[in-house]
C-alpha positions in Angstrom: 109.1 85.4 95.3 106.7 88.3 96.2 106.9 89.4 92.6 105.3 86.2 91.3 102.0 87.0 93.1 98.9 87.8 91.1 98.0 91.4 91.9 94.5 91.0 90.6 93.6 88.8 93.5 94.0 89.4 97.2 92.4 88.0 100.4 91.3 90.7 102.7 91.5 88.7 106.0 95.1 88.2 107.0 97.1 86.6 109.8 100.4 88.6 109.8 103.8 87.8 111.2 106.2 90.3 112.7 108.2 91.2 109.6 105.0 91.9 107.6 103.6 93.9 110.5 106.5 96.3 110.4 106.3 96.6 106.6 102.5 97.4 106.7 102.8 99.8 109.7 105.8 101.6 108.1 103.6 103.4 105.5 100.6 105.3 106.7 99.2 105.6 103.2 99.5 101.9 102.5 97.9 100.8 105.8 95.0 103.4 105.8 94.1 102.6 102.2 94.1 98.9 103.0 91.8 99.5 106.0 89.5 101.7 104.0 88.8 98.9 101.5 88.1 96.3 104.1 91.5 94.6 104.7 92.0 93.3 108.2 95.2 92.2 109.9 95.6 90.1 113.1 98.4 88.3 114.8 99.0 85.6 117.4 100.2 86.3 120.9 103.6 84.9 119.9 103.9 87.7 117.2 102.5 90.3 119.6 105.2 89.3 122.1 108.0 89.3 119.4 107.0 92.8 118.3 106.5 94.6 121.5 108.2 92.7 124.4 110.9 90.4 123.2 114.3 91.8 124.4 116.5 93.2 121.6 120.2 93.3 121.5 120.2 96.7 119.9 117.3 99.1 120.0 117.0 101.6 117.2 114.9 104.7 117.2 113.0 103.5 114.1 112.1 100.3 115.9 110.7 102.2 118.9 108.7 104.4 116.6 107.2 101.4 114.8 106.4 99.8 118.2 104.5 103.0 119.2 102.6 102.9 115.9 101.7 99.3 116.4 100.4 100.0 119.9 98.2 102.8 118.5 96.9 100.5 115.8 96.1 97.8 118.3 94.5 100.3 120.7 92.2 101.5 117.9 91.3 97.9 117.0 93.0 98.0 113.5 95.4 95.1 114.5 94.2 92.4 116.9 96.1 89.6 118.6 94.7 86.1 119.4 95.6 83.4 121.8 96.3 79.8 120.6 95.0 76.7 122.3 96.8 73.5 123.1 96.0 71.8 119.8 97.5 74.7 117.9 100.7 74.6 120.0 101.0 70.9 119.2 100.8 71.7 115.5 103.5 74.4 115.9 105.7 71.7 117.4 105.2 69.4 114.4 105.9 72.3 112.0 109.0 73.3 113.8 110.5 69.9 113.2 110.1 70.4 109.5 111.5 73.9 109.1 113.9 76.1 111.1 111.4 79.0 111.6 110.6 81.0 114.7 107.5 80.4 116.8 105.9 83.6 115.5 105.9 82.5 111.9 104.8 79.0 112.8 102.0 80.2 115.1 100.8 82.5 112.3 100.7 79.7 109.8 98.8 77.5 112.2 96.3 80.2 113.1 95.8 81.1 109.4 95.0 77.5 108.7 92.7 77.1 111.6 90.7 80.3 110.9 90.7 80.0 107.0 92.5 83.4 106.6 95.4 84.2 104.4 98.9 84.3 105.9 100.8 87.5 105.1 104.6 87.4 105.5 107.7 88.9 103.9 109.9 86.1 105.0 110.8 83.6 102.2 111.2 80.6 104.5 107.9 81.2 106.1 106.2 81.6 102.7 107.7 78.3 101.5 106.5 76.4 104.5 103.1 78.1 104.4 102.6 77.1 100.8 103.0 73.5 101.9 100.6 73.8 104.8 98.1 76.2 103.2 97.9 76.8 99.4 99.8 79.3 97.2 96.9 81.7 96.9 96.4 81.9 100.7 100.0 83.1 101.2 100.5 86.8 100.6 103.1 89.6 101.0 103.1 93.3 101.7 104.2 94.0 98.2 101.3 91.8 96.9 98.9 94.0 99.0 100.4 97.1 97.4 100.1 95.6 93.9 96.5 94.7 94.5 95.6 98.2 95.8 97.1 99.6 92.6 95.4 97.0 90.4 92.0 97.9 91.9 92.8 101.7 91.6 92.5 102.2 95.3 95.9 103.8 95.0 96.9 106.2 92.2 100.3 106.3 90.4 101.4 109.3 92.4 101.0 107.3 95.7 103.9 104.9 95.0 106.7 107.4 95.9 105.0 108.4 99.1 104.6 104.8 100.2 108.2 104.1 99.4 109.4 107.2 101.2 107.3 106.4 104.3 108.6 102.8 104.2 112.2 103.8 103.9 111.9 106.3 106.8 111.8 103.2 109.1 114.6 101.4 107.2 112.2 99.3 105.2 113.8 97.1 102.6 110.9 96.5 100.2 111.3 99.3 97.7 112.5 97.0 94.9 109.5 94.6 95.4 107.1 97.5 95.7 108.2 98.9 92.3 108.1 95.4 90.7 104.5 94.7 92.0 103.3 98.2 91.0 104.5 97.6 87.4 103.0 94.1 87.5 99.7 95.5 88.6 99.6 98.0 85.8 100.5 95.2 83.3 97.7 93.0 84.7 95.2 95.9 84.5 96.2 96.7 80.9 95.8 93.1 79.8 92.5 92.8 81.6 91.2 96.0 80.0 92.2 94.9 76.5 91.3 91.3 77.2 94.8 90.1 76.4 95.9 86.6 77.7 
Protein backbone atom coordinates (compact mmCIF):
# COMPACT_ATOMS: atom_id res chain seq x y z
CA UNK A 1 0.00 0.00 0.00
CA UNK A 2 1.07 3.58 -0.69
CA UNK A 3 0.24 4.42 2.91
CA UNK A 4 2.97 2.08 4.22
CA UNK A 5 5.72 4.20 2.66
CA UNK A 6 8.10 6.14 4.87
CA UNK A 7 7.44 9.85 4.18
CA UNK A 8 10.77 10.88 5.71
CA UNK A 9 12.65 9.32 2.77
CA UNK A 10 12.16 9.87 -0.95
CA UNK A 11 14.39 9.34 -4.00
CA UNK A 12 14.36 12.40 -6.22
CA UNK A 13 15.17 10.64 -9.52
CA UNK A 14 12.17 8.71 -10.79
CA UNK A 15 11.06 6.61 -13.73
CA UNK A 16 7.30 7.08 -13.90
CA UNK A 17 4.56 4.95 -15.46
CA UNK A 18 1.43 6.34 -17.10
CA UNK A 19 -0.92 6.25 -14.09
CA UNK A 20 1.59 8.10 -11.93
CA UNK A 21 2.25 10.65 -14.68
CA UNK A 22 -1.43 11.61 -14.68
CA UNK A 23 -1.52 11.85 -10.89
CA UNK A 24 1.58 14.06 -10.75
CA UNK A 25 0.48 16.22 -13.67
CA UNK A 26 -3.03 16.65 -12.22
CA UNK A 27 -1.87 19.01 -9.46
CA UNK A 28 0.12 22.05 -10.49
CA UNK A 29 1.08 22.77 -6.88
CA UNK A 30 2.34 19.22 -6.28
CA UNK A 31 4.42 19.01 -9.44
CA UNK A 32 5.91 22.53 -9.30
CA UNK A 33 6.88 22.02 -5.66
CA UNK A 34 8.49 18.69 -6.54
CA UNK A 35 10.44 20.31 -9.39
CA UNK A 36 11.54 23.20 -7.17
CA UNK A 37 13.22 20.84 -4.68
CA UNK A 38 15.07 18.85 -7.34
CA UNK A 39 12.72 15.95 -8.12
CA UNK A 40 12.91 14.72 -11.68
CA UNK A 41 10.58 12.45 -13.62
CA UNK A 42 11.20 10.54 -16.80
CA UNK A 43 9.43 7.81 -18.73
CA UNK A 44 10.16 5.26 -21.41
CA UNK A 45 8.97 5.56 -24.99
CA UNK A 46 6.39 2.84 -24.20
CA UNK A 47 4.81 5.07 -21.54
CA UNK A 48 5.13 8.15 -23.76
CA UNK A 49 3.17 6.29 -26.44
CA UNK A 50 0.55 5.05 -23.95
CA UNK A 51 -0.02 8.55 -22.63
CA UNK A 52 -0.14 10.53 -25.84
CA UNK A 53 -0.78 8.26 -28.83
CA UNK A 54 -2.37 4.96 -27.85
CA UNK A 55 -5.97 4.89 -29.19
CA UNK A 56 -8.66 5.13 -26.50
CA UNK A 57 -12.16 3.74 -26.69
CA UNK A 58 -13.63 6.79 -24.96
CA UNK A 59 -11.93 10.18 -24.91
CA UNK A 60 -12.83 12.42 -21.96
CA UNK A 61 -12.18 16.16 -21.82
CA UNK A 62 -10.10 15.65 -18.64
CA UNK A 63 -7.85 13.18 -20.48
CA UNK A 64 -7.28 15.64 -23.32
CA UNK A 65 -6.45 18.39 -20.81
CA UNK A 66 -3.95 16.12 -19.04
CA UNK A 67 -2.35 15.17 -22.36
CA UNK A 68 -1.96 18.88 -23.18
CA UNK A 69 -0.35 19.47 -19.78
CA UNK A 70 2.03 16.55 -20.33
CA UNK A 71 3.04 17.92 -23.74
CA UNK A 72 3.81 21.28 -22.11
CA UNK A 73 5.87 19.61 -19.38
CA UNK A 74 7.82 17.59 -21.95
CA UNK A 75 8.37 20.63 -24.16
CA UNK A 76 9.77 22.55 -21.19
CA UNK A 77 12.03 19.59 -20.30
CA UNK A 78 10.31 18.79 -16.98
CA UNK A 79 9.39 15.27 -18.15
CA UNK A 80 11.74 13.39 -20.48
CA UNK A 81 11.23 10.15 -22.39
CA UNK A 82 13.90 7.55 -23.18
CA UNK A 83 14.34 4.78 -25.70
CA UNK A 84 15.14 1.22 -24.59
CA UNK A 85 17.69 -1.03 -26.28
CA UNK A 86 17.40 -4.70 -27.29
CA UNK A 87 18.66 -6.07 -23.95
CA UNK A 88 16.02 -4.02 -22.12
CA UNK A 89 13.29 -5.38 -24.35
CA UNK A 90 14.44 -8.94 -23.62
CA UNK A 91 14.15 -8.28 -19.89
CA UNK A 92 10.63 -6.91 -20.42
CA UNK A 93 9.73 -10.17 -22.15
CA UNK A 94 11.03 -12.16 -19.15
CA UNK A 95 9.11 -9.97 -16.69
CA UNK A 96 5.91 -10.22 -18.74
CA UNK A 97 5.92 -14.00 -18.30
CA UNK A 98 5.94 -13.46 -14.51
CA UNK A 99 3.16 -10.92 -14.16
CA UNK A 100 0.23 -9.76 -16.24
CA UNK A 101 1.26 -6.12 -16.57
CA UNK A 102 1.35 -3.80 -19.55
CA UNK A 103 4.54 -3.03 -21.45
CA UNK A 104 4.56 0.51 -20.04
CA UNK A 105 4.92 -0.66 -16.44
CA UNK A 106 7.40 -3.40 -17.37
CA UNK A 107 9.51 -1.02 -19.42
CA UNK A 108 9.51 1.47 -16.53
CA UNK A 109 10.66 -1.14 -14.03
CA UNK A 110 13.39 -2.31 -16.42
CA UNK A 111 14.60 1.25 -17.09
CA UNK A 112 14.57 2.14 -13.38
CA UNK A 113 16.70 -0.92 -12.63
CA UNK A 114 19.12 -0.15 -15.47
CA UNK A 115 19.57 3.53 -14.51
CA UNK A 116 19.51 3.12 -10.70
CA UNK A 117 16.49 5.38 -10.36
CA UNK A 118 13.37 4.85 -8.30
CA UNK A 119 10.23 3.53 -9.98
CA UNK A 120 7.16 5.68 -9.26
CA UNK A 121 3.77 4.06 -9.84
CA UNK A 122 0.27 4.11 -8.41
CA UNK A 123 -0.56 0.64 -9.72
CA UNK A 124 -0.51 -2.05 -7.03
CA UNK A 125 0.46 -4.90 -9.36
CA UNK A 126 3.34 -2.87 -10.78
CA UNK A 127 4.51 -2.01 -7.25
CA UNK A 128 4.45 -5.66 -6.20
CA UNK A 129 6.55 -6.79 -9.16
CA UNK A 130 8.91 -3.81 -8.86
CA UNK A 131 9.64 -4.70 -5.24
CA UNK A 132 10.75 -8.16 -6.41
CA UNK A 133 12.98 -6.73 -9.18
CA UNK A 134 14.21 -3.61 -7.36
CA UNK A 135 13.93 -3.09 -3.60
CA UNK A 136 11.11 -1.75 -1.44
CA UNK A 137 12.77 1.63 -0.90
CA UNK A 138 13.24 2.14 -4.67
CA UNK A 139 9.52 1.83 -5.39
CA UNK A 140 7.51 4.99 -4.76
CA UNK A 141 4.03 6.45 -5.29
CA UNK A 142 2.51 9.86 -5.91
CA UNK A 143 1.07 9.93 -2.39
CA UNK A 144 4.55 9.04 -1.04
CA UNK A 145 5.90 12.08 -2.92
CA UNK A 146 3.21 14.24 -1.34
CA UNK A 147 3.94 12.87 2.14
CA UNK A 148 7.66 13.56 1.76
CA UNK A 149 7.03 17.13 0.59
CA UNK A 150 4.93 17.71 3.72
CA UNK A 151 7.44 15.95 5.97
CA UNK A 152 10.23 18.21 4.73
CA UNK A 153 7.96 21.30 5.03
CA UNK A 154 8.21 22.03 1.30
CA UNK A 155 4.41 22.12 1.45
CA UNK A 156 2.41 23.76 4.23
CA UNK A 157 -0.76 22.40 5.85
CA UNK A 158 -2.97 24.74 3.85
CA UNK A 159 -1.65 23.26 0.56
CA UNK A 160 -3.32 19.88 1.05
CA UNK A 161 -6.82 20.98 0.04
CA UNK A 162 -5.53 22.80 -3.04
CA UNK A 163 -3.63 19.72 -4.21
CA UNK A 164 -6.67 17.50 -3.67
CA UNK A 165 -8.97 19.96 -5.47
CA UNK A 166 -6.60 20.20 -8.45
CA UNK A 167 -6.25 16.41 -8.55
CA UNK A 168 -10.03 15.82 -8.40
CA UNK A 169 -10.61 18.31 -11.21
CA UNK A 170 -9.10 15.68 -13.52
CA UNK A 171 -11.04 12.81 -11.91
CA UNK A 172 -8.04 11.78 -9.82
CA UNK A 173 -8.74 9.03 -7.29
CA UNK A 174 -5.95 9.50 -4.74
CA UNK A 175 -7.64 11.84 -2.23
CA UNK A 176 -7.85 9.16 0.47
CA UNK A 177 -4.16 8.21 0.03
CA UNK A 178 -3.10 11.86 0.01
CA UNK A 179 -4.85 12.45 3.35
CA UNK A 180 -3.37 9.30 4.91
CA UNK A 181 0.17 10.18 3.77
CA UNK A 182 -0.21 13.79 4.88
CA UNK A 183 -1.21 12.57 8.36
CA UNK A 184 1.61 10.03 8.36
CA UNK A 185 4.12 12.73 7.42
CA UNK A 186 2.99 14.89 10.35
CA UNK A 187 3.27 11.89 12.67
CA UNK A 188 6.80 11.09 11.44
CA UNK A 189 7.85 14.73 11.83
CA UNK A 190 6.42 14.91 15.36
CA UNK A 191 8.21 11.72 16.41
CA UNK A 192 11.47 12.89 14.87
CA UNK A 193 11.22 16.31 16.57
CA UNK A 194 10.63 14.75 19.98
CA UNK A 195 12.96 11.82 19.29
CA UNK A 196 10.19 9.25 19.78
CA UNK A 197 10.72 5.74 18.40
